[in-house]
Every structure is written in C-alpha cells, then in structure tokens.
SERO-4910 file (N, C-alpha, C, O; in steps of 0.05 Angstrom, whole numbers):
BEGIN
 pado doro    nc1    nc2    nc3   cac1   cac2   cac3    cc1    cc2    cc3    oc1    oc2    oc3
  Met    A   -464     51    406   -448     64    379   -441     39    360   -436     17    368
  Ile    A   -442     46    334   -435     27    309   -411     36    293   -411     56    278
  Arg    A   -394     21    297   -367     34    283   -359      6    258   -369    -17    258
  Ser    A   -341     15    243   -328     -6    224   -303    -13    241   -288      4    250
  Val    A   -300    -36    243   -281    -53    259   -266    -72    242   -279    -85    226
  Ile    A   -239    -74    244   -225    -90    230   -222   -116    249   -210   -114    271
  Thr    A   -232   -135    244   -231   -159    260   -213   -185    252   -211   -205    267
  Gly    A   -201   -183    229   -179   -199    223   -157   -189    203   -164   -170    189
  Thr    A   -134   -197    198   -115   -187    182   -101   -214    174   -102   -236    185
  Gly    A    -88   -207    150    -69   -228    140    -53   -217    118    -62   -199    105
  Cys    A    -29   -228    113    -14   -219     89      3   -243     79      7   -263     92
  Tyr    A     14   -239     51     33   -257     40     60   -240     32     60   -220     19
  Ile    A     80   -252     43    107   -241     35    121   -258     16    130   -279     25
  Pro    A    126   -251     -9    137   -271    -30    163   -280    -20    177   -268     -4
  Thr    A    168   -304    -30    193   -316    -22    218   -312    -37    240   -320    -29
  Glu    A    215   -298    -60    244   -294    -74    254   -267    -70    241   -247    -78
  Val    A    278   -266    -57    293   -244    -45    312   -228    -64    332   -239    -74
  Lys    A    306   -207    -67    322   -193    -87    340   -171    -74    329   -149    -70
  Thr    A    365   -172    -68    380   -155    -50    392   -131    -71    391   -132    -96
  Asn    A    403   -113    -57    414    -86    -71    437    -93    -85    446    -81   -104
  Arg    A    449   -119    -73    472   -126    -92    468   -142   -123    484   -144   -141
  Asp    A    442   -152   -121    433   -160   -150    433   -139   -168    437   -143   -192
  Phe    A    429   -116   -158    425    -90   -181    455    -79   -190    459    -63   -209
  Thr    A    476    -90   -173    501    -74   -181    515    -85   -206    535    -74   -216
  Ile    A    503   -108   -218    509   -117   -248    493   -105   -266    496   -114   -289
  His    A    477    -86   -262    461    -75   -281    472    -51   -295    489    -38   -282
  Asn    A    467    -44   -317    471    -19   -330    447      2   -327    425     -6   -333
  Phe    A    451     21   -319    427     41   -310    425     63   -334    447     71   -342
  Tyr    A    401     75   -348    400     89   -363    381    112   -352    361    108   -339
  Ser    A    389    133   -357    365    161   -358    340    159   -373    336    141   -389
  Glu    A    325    178   -367    302    183   -387    304    191   -414    286    187   -431
  Asp    A    332    203   -419    332    206   -448    351    183   -466    363    186   -487
  Gln    A    350    163   -452    358    136   -458    392    136   -463    403    122   -479
  Lys    A    403    154   -447    435    156   -446    445    142   -421    436    146   -399
  Arg    A    463    126   -426    476    105   -401    486    127   -380    499    147   -386
  Ile    A    480    121   -356    492    133   -335    518    125   -327    521    102   -322
  Asp    A    535    141   -326    568    134   -328    575    125   -295    593    109   -288
  Thr    A    557    138   -279    564    127   -249    565     98   -247    547     86   -257
  Pro    A    585     83   -234    587     57   -232    562     50   -216    554     64   -197
  Pro    A    549     26   -225    524     17   -216    527     10   -186    506     10   -173
  Ala    A    549      4   -175    549     -3   -147    545     24   -129    534     25   -107
  Glu    A    556     46   -142    550     74   -133    520     80   -133    509     89   -113
  Val    A    509     76   -156    479     80   -162    463     66   -139    446     76   -125
  Val    A    472     43   -139    458     30   -115    455     35    -87    435     31    -72
  Glu    A    482     47    -80    488     53    -53    474     81    -48    465     86    -26
  Lys    A    472     98    -67    459    124    -66    428    117    -63    415    130    -47
  Phe    A    419    100    -77    394     91    -74    385     83    -48    363     89    -39
  Arg    A    404     66    -36    396     56     -8    397     80     10    378     83     25
  Leu    A    418     96     10    418    120     27    392    138     31    384    147     52
  Ile    A    380    141      4    356    155     -1    329    140     10    313    151     26
  Thr    A    327    117     -1    302    101      5    300     86     28    278     81     39
  Gly    A    329     76     38    327     56     57    324     28     54    324     11     71
  Ile    A    320     24     26    313     -6     18    338    -22     13    354    -13     -3
  Glu    A    342    -45     26    367    -60     23    356    -84     12    372    -96     -2
  Glu    A    332    -96     13    322   -116     -1    295   -113     -7    281    -94      1
  Arg    A    286   -133    -24    250   -130    -34    248   -161    -44    265   -177    -53
  Arg    A    223   -162    -39    210   -190    -49    194   -193    -78    179   -176    -88
  Tyr    A    201   -213    -87    186   -219   -113    168   -245   -111    175   -265    -98
  Ala    A    148   -244   -125    131   -266   -124    147   -286   -147    160   -280   -168
  Ser    A    143   -311   -137    154   -334   -154    135   -337   -180    111   -331   -181
  Pro    A    150   -347   -199    138   -346   -227    107   -359   -231     91   -352   -248
  Glu    A    101   -378   -210     79   -393   -211     56   -375   -202     33   -378   -210
  Leu    A     61   -353   -184     40   -344   -168     30   -316   -188     48   -305   -201
  Asn    A      8   -307   -190     -1   -286   -199     -9   -265   -174     -9   -270   -150
  Thr    A    -16   -241   -188    -26   -221   -168    -52   -232   -152    -52   -229   -128
  Ser    A    -74   -243   -162    -96   -251   -149    -91   -278   -134   -106   -285   -116
  Asp    A    -70   -294   -143    -60   -314   -122    -49   -311    -97    -53   -327    -78
  Ile    A    -33   -286    -97    -22   -277    -70    -45   -265    -56    -47   -268    -31
  Ala    A    -64   -249    -70    -85   -240    -55   -103   -258    -41   -114   -252    -20
  Thr    A   -106   -285    -54   -121   -301    -43   -111   -316    -18   -126   -327     -3
  Ile    A    -84   -317    -15    -68   -326      2    -70   -309     27    -75   -320     48
  Ala    A    -67   -283     27    -71   -261     45    -98   -261     53   -101   -256     76
  Ala    A   -122   -266     38   -146   -265     45   -158   -287     63   -176   -283     79
  Arg    A   -147   -313     57   -151   -337     74   -142   -329     99   -156   -334    119
  Lys    A   -119   -317    100   -106   -316    130   -121   -297    145   -126   -300    169
  Ala    A   -131   -272    128   -154   -252    143   -175   -270    150   -182   -270    174
  Ile    A   -184   -283    137   -212   -296    143   -207   -314    170   -221   -311    190
  Glu    A   -187   -330    165   -183   -346    193   -180   -332    213   -193   -338    233
  Asp    A   -164   -312    212   -157   -295    237   -181   -281    249   -182   -276    273
  Ser    A   -201   -273    232   -226   -261    242   -248   -287    255   -260   -286    276
  Gly    A   -247   -304    240   -260   -327    250   -292   -327    235   -312   -339    243
  Ile    A   -292   -312    216   -316   -310    202   -323   -332    183   -304   -347    177
  Asp    A   -346   -335    173   -356   -352    148   -358   -339    128   -375   -322    125
  Pro    A   -337   -346    106   -336   -330     84   -359   -322     68   -361   -303     52
  Glu    A   -379   -343     75   -406   -344     59   -420   -316     70   -440   -306     60
  Thr    A   -409   -307     89   -428   -280    103   -416   -255     92   -427   -234     96
  Leu    A   -394   -256     80   -385   -233     68   -403   -218     50   -412   -231     31
  Asp    A   -410   -194     52   -424   -178     36   -407   -161      9   -419   -153    -10
  Gln    A   -380   -159     12   -363   -147     -5   -335   -163    -10   -328   -180      7
  Ile    A   -321   -159    -31   -298   -164    -29   -285   -144    -50   -292   -143    -74
  Ile    A   -264   -127    -36   -257   -100    -49   -230   -107    -54   -216   -113    -34
  Leu    A   -219   -108    -78   -194   -120    -82   -178    -89    -97   -184    -81   -120
  Ala    A   -158    -78    -82   -141    -56    -92   -115    -69   -105   -100    -85    -94
  His    A   -113    -58   -133    -89    -65   -150    -84    -43   -166    -96    -22   -162
  Asn    A    -64    -45   -186    -59    -26   -205    -57    -36   -232    -68    -24   -251
  Phe    A    -42    -59   -234    -34    -71   -259    -51   -104   -262    -42   -119   -279
  Gly    A    -71   -110   -249    -80   -137   -254    -59   -160   -252    -36   -159   -241
  Asn    A    -70   -182   -263    -51   -205   -263    -30   -201   -292    -36   -196   -315
  Val    A     -7   -206   -280     15   -206   -299     30   -231   -300     45   -237   -281
  Ile    A     28   -245   -321     42   -272   -321     72   -264   -322     83   -245   -333
  Ser    A     84   -284   -306    113   -281   -305    129   -282   -334    128   -301   -350
  His    A    144   -260   -336    160   -263   -364    142   -250   -385    148   -252   -409
  Thr    A    123   -238   -378    106   -221   -398    103   -193   -388    112   -189   -366
  Ile    A     91   -174   -401     86   -150   -393     56   -140   -393     47   -119   -383
  Gln    A     39   -165   -407      6   -154   -414     -8   -158   -387     -2   -178   -373
  Thr    A    -22   -142   -380    -42   -138   -357    -69   -157   -363    -82   -154   -384
  Asp    A    -76   -173   -347   -101   -184   -348   -119   -182   -324   -115   -193   -302
  Ala    A   -137   -169   -329   -158   -155   -309   -187   -166   -316   -207   -154   -310
  Val    A   -188   -191   -331   -213   -195   -340   -218   -224   -337   -207   -238   -354
  Pro    A   -233   -239   -317   -248   -227   -300   -233   -210   -281   -209   -210   -280
  Ser    A   -249   -195   -264   -234   -176   -239   -220   -195   -225   -223   -220   -225
  Leu    A   -205   -182   -215   -186   -200   -192   -198   -207   -168   -191   -225   -153
  Ala    A   -221   -189   -163   -237   -192   -138   -254   -217   -144   -260   -232   -125
  Ser    A   -262   -222   -168   -280   -242   -179   -263   -268   -174   -272   -289   -164
  Arg    A   -234   -265   -185   -221   -293   -183   -215   -300   -152   -212   -324   -146
  Val    A   -213   -279   -134   -207   -284   -106   -229   -302    -98   -226   -325    -89
  Lys    A   -255   -289   -104   -282   -304    -94   -282   -329   -103   -285   -348    -87
  His    A   -279   -334   -127   -280   -361   -142   -256   -378   -123   -262   -400   -113
  Asn    A   -231   -367   -117   -210   -382   -109   -217   -395    -78   -209   -416    -68
  Leu    A   -233   -373    -65   -243   -379    -39   -264   -399    -37   -269   -411    -16
  Gly    A   -279   -402    -64   -305   -422    -62   -327   -408    -49   -344   -420    -36
  Ile    A   -328   -379    -51   -349   -364    -43   -376   -371    -60   -375   -363    -83
  Lys    A   -401   -385    -52   -421   -385    -71   -443   -364    -67   -459   -358    -85
  Asn    A   -443   -352    -41   -465   -327    -45   -465   -309    -63   -445   -296    -64
  Pro    A   -483   -302    -79   -480   -285   -102   -487   -257    -89   -487   -236   -102
  Asn    A   -492   -258    -65   -494   -229    -50   -471   -219    -47   -467   -195    -45
  Cys    A   -454   -236    -45   -422   -227    -39   -415   -209    -61   -408   -222    -81
  Val    A   -415   -187    -65   -403   -169    -90   -377   -165    -87   -368   -155    -66
  Ala    A   -361   -173   -109   -332   -172   -115   -324   -150   -135   -331   -152   -158
  Tyr    A   -310   -131   -128   -302   -113   -150   -269   -101   -141   -259   -102   -119
  Asp    A   -259    -89   -165   -230    -79   -166   -232    -51   -156   -253    -38   -158
  Leu    A   -211    -42   -145   -210    -17   -139   -180     -5   -145   -159    -12   -133
  Leu    A   -181     16   -171   -153     26   -177   -156     58   -164   -172     75   -169
  Phe    A   -134     58   -147   -128     85   -135    -98     86   -125    -92     94   -103
  Gly    A    -81     77   -142    -54     80   -137    -46     65   -114    -58     44   -109
  Cys    A    -27     72    -97    -20     62    -72    -34     67    -51    -31     54    -30
  Pro    A    -54     86    -53    -72     90    -28    -94     69    -31   -111     70    -14
  Gly    A    -98     49    -50   -122     35    -55   -132     18    -31   -156     17    -26
  Trp    A   -117      8    -19   -125    -10      3   -141      7     30   -159     -1     45
  Leu    A   -128     30     30   -140     51     53   -167     62     35   -187     68     48
  Gln    A   -168     63     12   -189     74      1   -211     50      0   -234     58      0
  Gly    A   -206     24      0   -222      1      5   -236      5     32   -260      1     33
  Leu    A   -222     12     53   -233     15     76   -251     37     75   -274     33     83
  Ile    A   -247     60     66   -265     83     65   -286     75     50   -308     80     61
  Gln    A   -287     63     29   -309     57     16   -329     34     31   -353     38     33
  Ser    A   -316     14     40   -329     -3     57   -344      8     76   -368      1     77
  Asp    A   -335     26     93   -343     43    114   -368     60    106   -389     60    119
  Ala    A   -365     76     82   -391     87     71   -412     68     62   -436     74     65
  Phe    A   -406     46     51   -429     25     46   -440     17     70   -464     15     72
  Phe    A   -423     11     89   -437      0    120   -457     24    128   -480     19    135
  Lys    A   -449     48    128   -466     67    139   -488     75    120   -505     91    128
  Ala    A   -490     65     97   -509     70     78   -529     47     81   -551     49     69
  Gly    A   -523     27     96   -542      2     97   -537    -17     81   -552    -37     84
  Ile    A   -519    -17     62   -514    -32     43   -501    -57     47   -508    -77     35
  Ala    A   -481    -56     65   -467    -80     72   -459    -81    103   -463    -61    117
  Lys    A   -449   -101    112   -445   -106    142   -414   -117    142   -400   -112    162
  Lys    A   -404   -132    122   -380   -148    126   -367   -149    104   -378   -157     84
  Ser    A   -341   -142    103   -327   -136     76   -295   -147     78   -280   -142     97
  Leu    A   -289   -161     58   -261   -171     56   -242   -151     38   -245   -152     14
  Ile    A   -227   -137     49   -213   -118     34   -181   -123     30   -165   -123     49
  Ile    A   -175   -125      6   -146   -133      0   -127   -113    -17   -138    -98    -33
  Gly    A   -104   -112    -14    -85   -100    -29    -62   -115    -42    -44   -125    -27
  Thr    A    -62   -117    -64    -46   -135    -77    -31   -127    -99    -43   -111   -113
  Glu    A     -4   -134   -109     11   -126   -128     33   -140   -134     43   -152   -115
  Thr    A     45   -142   -158     68   -156   -172     77   -134   -188     72   -135   -212
  Leu    A     89   -114   -177    100    -96   -193    127   -101   -201    137    -83   -214
  Ser    A    144   -123   -196    164   -135   -205    155   -142   -239    171   -145   -257
  Arg    A    137   -144   -242    130   -153   -270    123   -132   -288    116   -137   -311
  Val    A    125   -106   -278    119    -83   -296    140    -57   -291    135    -34   -295
  Ile    A    163    -68   -283    190    -50   -281    207    -49   -304    209    -69   -319
  Asp    A    220    -31   -309    243    -30   -328    268    -31   -316    274    -11   -303
  Ser    A    285    -50   -317    308    -57   -301    326    -38   -306    345    -36   -289
  Tyr    A    326    -21   -328    346     -7   -336    340     23   -325    352     43   -335
  Asp    A    323     26   -307    310     50   -293    323     48   -269    328     25   -262
  Arg    A    329     67   -253    338     64   -226    316     63   -208    318     52   -186
  Asp    A    296     74   -215    274     75   -198    264     46   -198    249     41   -179
  Ser    A    268     29   -214    256     -3   -213    266    -13   -187    253    -30   -176
  Met    A    288     -3   -175    295    -16   -152    278    -14   -125    280    -29   -105
  Ile    A    261      8   -129    240     15   -105    220    -10   -105    215    -21    -83
  Phe    A    212    -17   -122    184    -31   -122    189    -66   -122    208    -79   -131
  Ser    A    167    -73   -108    167   -105   -100    135   -111   -100    117    -96   -107
  Asp    A    135   -138    -90    111   -152    -91     99   -155    -65    110   -148    -44
  Gly    A     76   -165    -67     63   -170    -36     33   -167    -38     23   -156    -58
  Ala    A     17   -178    -16    -11   -174    -12    -13   -174     18     -1   -187     35
  Gly    A    -34   -154     22    -46   -156     48    -70   -152     51    -80   -137     33
  Ala    A    -89   -163     72   -121   -162     72   -131   -157    100   -116   -155    119
  Cys    A   -156   -156    102   -167   -150    128   -196   -156    126   -207   -154    104
  Ile    A   -209   -165    148   -237   -163    147   -249   -140    166   -243   -136    189
  Leu    A   -266   -126    151   -280    -99    165   -312   -112    167   -325   -124    149
  Glu    A   -318   -107    192   -345   -112    202   -355    -89    216   -340    -76    231
  Tyr    A   -380    -82    211   -398    -62    226   -414    -72    249   -432    -89    247
  Met    A   -404    -61    272   -411    -73    294   -416    -55    317   -404    -34    319
  Glu    A   -435    -64    336   -435    -46    362   -410    -45    376   -396    -65    377
  Val    A   -404    -21    388   -376    -19    404   -387      3    423   -406     17    418
  Pro    A   -370      3    450   -378     15    470   -371     49    459   -363     54    437
  Glu    A   -376     67    478   -376     98    467   -350    105    454   -348    117    432
  Asn    A   -324     96    472   -298     96    460   -287     75    453   -263     69    458
  Gly    A   -306     58    437   -292     35    424   -277     33    403   -271     53    391
  Gln    A   -269     12    394   -254     16    372   -266     15    345   -290     10    343
  Gly    A   -252     19    324   -268     23    298   -253     51    282   -236     68    291
  Ile    A   -265     49    259   -257     78    244   -272    103    254   -297    107    256
  Leu    A   -252    119    261   -262    148    270   -268    165    251   -287    179    254
  Gly    A   -252    167    227   -254    189    208   -237    185    186   -220    167    187
  Cys    A   -240    200    166   -219    198    143   -222    221    126   -239    239    129
  Ser    A   -201    221    107   -197    247     90   -184    236     63   -165    219     65
  Val    A   -192    244     41   -185    237     15   -179    260     -1   -189    282      4
  Gln    A   -164    255    -21   -156    282    -41   -143    269    -63   -127    251    -61
  Thr    A   -151    282    -88   -142    276   -116   -129    305   -125   -141    326   -125
  His    A   -105    302   -134    -90    327   -143    -86    317   -172    -69    299   -176
  Ala    A    -98    328   -193    -94    315   -220    -93    341   -244   -104    341   -266
  Val    A    -79    360   -235    -74    382   -250    -48    376   -264    -46    360   -283
  Asp    A    -28    391   -252      6    386   -257      9    359   -245     25    346   -257
  Glu    A      0    349   -227      4    324   -210     -3    298   -225      9    277   -219
  Ala    A    -21    299   -243    -35    275   -256    -15    251   -263    -18    227   -259
  Tyr    A      6    263   -275     27    246   -289     57    241   -277     77    233   -290
  Tyr    A     56    247   -247     81    244   -235     89    210   -233    112    201   -230
  Ile    A     68    198   -237     71    170   -241     53    156   -261     28    157   -259
  Tyr    A     69    142   -283     54    141   -307     70    113   -321     88    101   -310
  Met    A     60    108   -344     71     85   -359     81     93   -384     69    109   -398
  Asp    A    108     83   -393    124     91   -414    146     71   -419    156     56   -402
  Lys    A    153     74   -448    172     52   -454    201     52   -436    205     70   -419
  Ser    A    216     34   -439    243     29   -425    263     48   -435    265     57   -458
  Tyr    A    279     55   -413    296     74   -418    322     63   -438    338     76   -451
  Phe    A    319     36   -437    345     27   -458    338     35   -488    317     36   -500
  Pro    A    364     42   -497    361     51   -524    350     31   -547    356      7   -549
  Asn    A    333     43   -563    317     24   -583    300      7   -572    292    -11   -587
  Ser    A    293      8   -551    272    -11   -535    247     -8   -550    244     12   -563
  Asp    A    232    -23   -548    206    -28   -566    185    -12   -549    175    -20   -527
  Pro    A    179     11   -561    161     31   -552    132     17   -547    118     27   -530
  Arg    A    124     -3   -559     97    -16   -551     92    -25   -523     71    -24   -512
  Ile    A    117    -36   -512    117    -51   -483    127    -24   -468    146     -9   -473
  Arg    A    107    -21   -446    111      1   -425    111    -10   -396    100    -29   -386
  Tyr    A    130     12   -383    135      3   -358    126     27   -335    121     50   -343
  Ile    A    124     21   -312    116     38   -293    143     58   -291    166     50   -291
  Lys    A    135     82   -290    156    104   -288    145    124   -267    122    125   -261
  Met    A    166    141   -256    158    155   -233    177    182   -238    200    181   -248
  Lys    A    165    205   -230    181    229   -228    185    235   -200    172    251   -188
  Gly    A    208    218   -190    215    213   -162    218    245   -149    204    249   -129
  Arg    A    230    261   -157    234    289   -145    199    301   -139    188    308   -118
  Lys    A    191    299   -164    161    310   -162    145    301   -142    132    315   -127
  Val    A    145    271   -141    131    257   -122    139    266    -86    125    272    -66
  Phe    A    165    264    -89    175    271    -60    165    301    -54    153    306    -34
  Glu    A    171    318    -70    158    347    -62    131    347    -55    123    358    -35
  Tyr    A    111    333    -75     85    336    -72     74    320    -43     56    329    -28
  Ala    A     86    299    -40     80    287    -16     88    301      7     73    301     27
  Met    A    111    313      9    116    328     32     96    354     37     91    361     59
  Lys    A     87    367     15     69    383     17     41    377     30     33    389     50
  Lys    A     27    356     16      5    350     12     -7    331     33    -29    333     44
  Val    A     14    309     38      5    292     58      0    296     85    -21    289     96
  Pro    A     21    312    100     13    319    126     -8    338    127    -16    342    150
  Leu    A    -20    352    109    -42    368    110    -67    349    110    -86    355    126
  Ala    A    -69    326     93    -89    308     93    -92    293    118   -113    287    128
  Met    A    -68    287    128    -67    273    155    -78    288    180    -88    278    200
  Lys    A    -73    313    175    -78    338    198   -109    340    197   -122    339    217
  Ala    A   -123    343    169   -152    344    165   -165    318    173   -188    319    183
  Cys    A   -153    296    169   -168    271    176   -171    270    207   -193    261    215
  Met    A   -155    276    224   -150    280    253   -169    302    265   -180    299    287
  Glu    A   -173    326    248   -195    342    259   -220    332    254   -237    335    272
  Lys    A   -226    319    231   -251    308    227   -258    287    247   -281    282    253
  Ser    A   -238    275    257   -239    252    274   -242    257    306   -246    240    323
  Gly    A   -238    287    309   -235    292    337   -214    282    352   -217    278    376
  Val    A   -191    279    338   -167    269    351   -145    288    355   -138    303    337
  Gln    A   -134    287    375   -111    305    384    -81    294    374    -77    270    378
  Ile    A    -63    306    364    -36    291    358    -26    275    380    -18    252    378
  Ala    A    -28    290    404    -17    275    428    -28    245    432    -17    226    441
  Asp    A    -55    247    421    -71    222    429    -60    193    401    -67    169    400
  Val    A    -46    205    387    -37    184    365    -14    164    379      6    174    391
  Lys    A    -19    141    377      1    119    389     18    109    365     42    104    369
  Lys    A      7    104    339     24     94    318     14    107    291    -10    113    289
  Ile    A     32    110    271     26    115    247     35     97    224     59     94    219
  Phe    A     18     87    210     23     63    191     20     85    160     -1     94    151
  Ile    A     47     89    149     46    102    130     55     89    101     73     73    101
  His    A     44     93     83     55     76     58     85     74     55     99     94     54
  Gln    A     94     51     53    124     44     49    138     54     24    147     37      9
  Ala    A    139     77     19    148     85     -9    173     92     -9    186     85    -29
  Asn    A    187    108     13    210    115     10    217    122     46    204    137     60
  Ala    A    238    109     52    244    116     82    245    145     87    230    156    104
  Lys    A    266    159     70    271    185     78    244    202     77    236    215     96
  Met    A    230    199     51    205    214     47    185    207     72    170    224     81
  Asp    A    186    184     81    164    177    100    172    192    129    155    204    143
  Asp    A    199    189    136    208    201    157    205    235    160    200    247    181
  Ala    A    210    247    131    202    277    127    174    282    131    169    301    146
  Ile    A    155    268    119    128    272    120    116    270    149     98    285    155
  Ile    A    128    251    166    124    252    195    130    278    209    114    290    224
  Arg    A    158    286    204    168    309    218    149    333    209    141    349    226
  Glu    A    143    335    182    124    360    173     97    359    187     85    379    193
  Leu    A     86    332    193     63    330    208     65    344    232     50    363    237
  Tyr    A     85    335    248     87    344    277     94    372    280     90    383    302
  Lys    A    104    386    258    110    415    254     80    428    259     72    444    275
  Leu    A     68    415    241     42    432    241     28    435    266      9    450    267
  Tyr    A     35    421    287     23    423    309     44    432    332     41    427    356
  Gly    A     62    445    321     84    464    336    109    440    347    125    447    364
  Tyr    A    109    419    338    130    401    350    157    405    337    157    410    313
  Thr    A    176    402    349    203    406    332    211    377    321    225    375    301
  Lys    A    201    354    335    206    330    322    184    313    328    169    318    347
  Ala    A    181    289    313    160    268    325    169    254    343    194    254    347
  Pro    A    151    236    362    158    220    382    183    194    369    186    186    346
  Asp    A    194    187    390    208    159    381    184    135    379    163    133    391
  His    A    194    118    360    177     92    359    148    103    348    130     87    353
  Ile    A    143    122    336    114    129    327    108    112    299     85    109    291
  Met    A    131    103    285    123     96    260    139     70    249    162     70    241
  Pro    A    123     51    251    134     25    243    141     24    213    126     33    196
  Met    A    164     11    207    171      9    173    183    -19    172    196    -30    190
  Asn    A    175    -31    146    187    -51    135    199    -47    104    204    -67     90
  Ile    A    202    -27     97    211    -21     71    238    -30     67    244    -40     45
  His    A    257    -26     89    286    -36     89    288    -64     79    309    -71     67
  Trp    A    269    -81     82    272   -110     74    250   -120     54    255   -140     40
  Leu    A    225   -107     51    206   -112     35    200    -95     11    185   -102     -7
  Gly    A    216    -69     14    212    -54     -6    180    -39    -12    163    -37      5
  Asn    A    177    -31    -37    151    -14    -36    131    -33    -57    134    -36    -81
  Ser    A    113    -44    -43     98    -61    -58     69    -47    -59     49    -61    -56
  Ser    A     67    -23    -62     43     -6    -70     23    -10    -53     25     -3    -29
  Val    A      0    -21    -62    -23    -21    -42    -22    -43    -21    -39    -45     -3
  Ala    A     -2    -60    -24      3    -78      0     19    -69     19     23    -86     36
  Thr    A     31    -44     22     51    -36     42     37    -35     71     46    -46     91
  Ile    A     14    -18     71      3    -19     99    -11    -40    109     -8    -46    133
  Pro    A    -28    -56     91    -40    -78    107    -19   -100    112    -25   -116    130
  Thr    A      4   -104     98     22   -120    107     43   -113    131     55   -128    146
  Leu    A     42    -85    131     60    -76    156     41    -79    181     50    -88    202
  Tyr    A     15    -71    179     -3    -71    201     -9    -97    211    -12   -102    236
  Asp    A    -11   -117    192    -11   -146    200     12   -157    215      8   -173    233
  Gln    A     37   -149    207     61   -160    218     64   -145    248     76   -157    266
  Val    A     53   -119    254     58   -112    280     36   -124    299     41   -133    322
  Leu    A     12   -124    288    -10   -147    305     -4   -167    310    -13   -176    332
  Lys    A     14   -187    296     27   -211    297     48   -214    314     55   -236    321
  Gly    A     59   -191    323     80   -189    338    107   -197    325    125   -205    340
  Leu    A    110   -194    295    134   -194    284    152   -174    278    172   -175    264
  Asp    A    142   -153    293    157   -127    293    165   -122    321    148   -112    337
  Lys    A    187   -128    329    197   -127    359    195    -96    374    193    -93    399
  Asp    A    198    -79    356    199    -52    363    176    -40    366    178    -18    378
  His    A    150    -48    358    129    -34    356    106    -55    367    108    -78    361
  Gln    A     84    -45    385     61    -58    394     40    -39    390     43    -15    385
  Ile    A     14    -51    393     -8    -37    393    -25    -45    418    -23    -69    425
  His    A    -39    -30    432    -53    -36    455    -84    -30    445    -90    -19    424
  His    A    -98    -41    464   -130    -39    459   -132     -8    468   -119      1    486
  Gly    A   -151      7    453   -152     37    458   -135     53    445   -141     77    446
  Asp    A   -112     45    430    -95     60    421   -105     77    397   -120     64    383
  Val    A   -101    102    388   -107    112    365    -90    110    347    -68    119    354
  Ile    A    -91     99    323    -74     97    299    -82    114    277   -105    119    271
  Leu    A    -58    124    264    -67    140    235    -55    127    213    -31    123    212
  Phe    A    -70    119    195    -62    103    171    -63    129    150    -81    147    150
  Ala    A    -41    127    132    -39    147    108    -21    137     86     -2    123     90
  Ser    A    -29    146     64    -17    136     35    -20    159     20    -35    178     23
  Val    A     -2    155      0      0    173    -28      5    158    -50     20    140    -44
  Gly    A     -3    159    -73      4    150   -100     -8    158   -120    -24    177   -118
  Ala    A     -4    147   -145    -13    153   -173    -41    163   -173    -60    151   -163
  Gly    A    -42    190   -187    -70    200   -187    -68    230   -192    -77    242   -212
  Met    A    -53    242   -170    -40    239   -150    -62    234   -124    -76    252   -116
  Asn    A    -62    213   -116    -81    208    -91    -70    206    -65    -49    197    -59
  Ile    A    -90    219    -47    -78    215    -19   -101    210      0   -121    224     -3
  Asn    A    -99    192     21   -116    184     41   -104    177     66    -81    169     69
  Ala    A   -127    183     87   -115    181    113   -139    171    127   -161    179    120
  Ile    A   -135    152    149   -157    142    164   -151    140    196   -132    126    202
  Cys    A   -161    149    212   -159    152    239   -175    130    254   -200    133    254
  Tyr    A   -167    109    265   -173     86    274   -167     78    303   -144     79    311
  Arg    A   -188     70    318   -182     64    351   -177     34    354   -197     21    348
  Tyr    A   -159     22    360   -156     -6    358   -166    -21    387   -166    -45    390
***
C-alpha cells in the first residue's frame, strides 16, 4: 500500500511576547468608530475568558513571513533527513504575504514559496514552488493538494509550510486584534510504501461556504475615528464565525472520518486550528454529540492557543510539531494512533484530514 506520510516536522515560534496586560493601556473602538466605555482591563479580561488567550508571539522587526517560513522549513528538512534537492514541491500557505514591520503593504511578488526555495538554496528547477491562499485551513489544504498530486503521479515529495505575521495587519483599536499572532510550521510529506495498516493520510474532506459566509472575515479600515480609509486591516464578525464553525466544522470532521473508514472511538488525538479555546472546545463537544456521546474524552485535544494565540495557517503544524517533539507534557502520540486534523477560516473554508501516525 502506498500512502502520503509526514516524515519530518518543524516550527518557528517568534521571540517577542505580547501579554494581555500589554493591551490594558489601549482604547478600544467599535465597528461604528465609537469608543468602548468599558475599561480596557475589563475588555481584556472578558477576551481571556472567551478565547483562553493570555499571551501571543510576534515576529521581531527584522523577520518577514517568508523568513520565519524558511526557519520552520529547515527544521522540517533536518527532521526528515531528506536532501532538499529531491523535493518535487514547495507549497506555502499564507494570507498576507510579506509585510515589512511598521508598514501595512503586502508583498507577494515573487511568491513566498519561491523566496523560501531561494533561501534554502535549492537549485533543482523541477522543484515547483507556489503559494496557497485558503484562509486558516491553508496548511491542511497544502497536505490535501500534495496528496492529490502524489496520487496523480506528478510528485512524490513535498515541503508544506504554513506561515503568517498577522501582527502587522491588525487594527490595535479593534478588540479582535488581541486574538492574532505570528508563527510558522512546516512538514515534509512523502509518498511511500507502507504496511496494510501503516501510517499516512487516510482521507479528507473540504468545503467552501461563500454565500452569506464569504465576508465573515475580511479587510477594512481601522475602527479609530478619522482613520485613513486607504489603509485596511483584518476584520472578523466574531459571532458569525463562532456560529458557523459550531454548525459546519463537526459535520466536515464526521464526513472525513466516514470517507476514511475511521470510527470516532479510534481517534486518539484531534488537532484543531487554534482560533478560540472556547470555540474549539465547543466544536469537539458537538462532534462527539453527532456520535451519541455526552462529552468528549479527556486529553483528546492538545492546545497551545493560551500562550501562542491564533497564528492562522501556522497553528496546526506548530502544535503538531510541539507534541511530536515532546514539548507538550500532557499529550503524546504513539505509532498506529489515528489523528484527526481540522481547520476553519476565511472563505469560509473548512477542511479535515484523518491520519494514522
């Protein structure tokens, strides 16, 4: 049997720590550009109770999105032991390209994937490098695309990266800005012979809802009065996103397991996009309800959002790498374990992958 197998992982966690206390000196404004009268400290505490976030990491000024992607990629390559010249693809998921510190302009020409290939010194012209824009589920979509390329006979070995510096596209006057952070995660995916019940991707599901849902996450001007309307920041209709995710993500996860021939009792770990701790907990509860369970098993879902925040496409590969490397003392993965990956983000897009470790 031939399957797509993750043979190496790596991540980069930025060094600049931004705590909730740092936001208590901010003045926050609403969508109608009116100052929120609630004391900032109360706004921040309510935010913590809802999201679970206490800290987040920002990239230092001299590093760009493609720089931190390169660091994560090098670690994944080293972990896998491959020769980077043997790569057939570099798939890089992001949403905003390189944004130079203290500016707001996106730079995605050349593509970030091409920049990473350049940084890695890969000379092989048959190593095709391209960017993938799919919202927060982008890294998982990269795995899904690579798996499809493998099955089509086009490639056998890929480097898949999720990288973002959201701190450079946030509106500091918007309460939702406290959610976002920076980071990068990467893996090497190889198409290889495995035993009948061996490791690899077992199946996937993908959806896009773009009628009422298309603009739940969007770009718009600052909430600060008289702000320059030409400068746009990431915005989110938080309640809409929450309700959408609660309704749609568990169904997509269930569909993925059904396609993969996986029973819910077989799943040992669920790696879900680190968007909001309360939302993630609720999604997992709803998933298990679909199977008649009153609650999810203990220790089924690793989380690092409390200290890393939401780094979009980087959350799942970073979390997965940390668990594999033993950096999460509460969670371990053993050979033969079935893992469920799932993510949701702008589009609105959802995807899920069943994987046997």
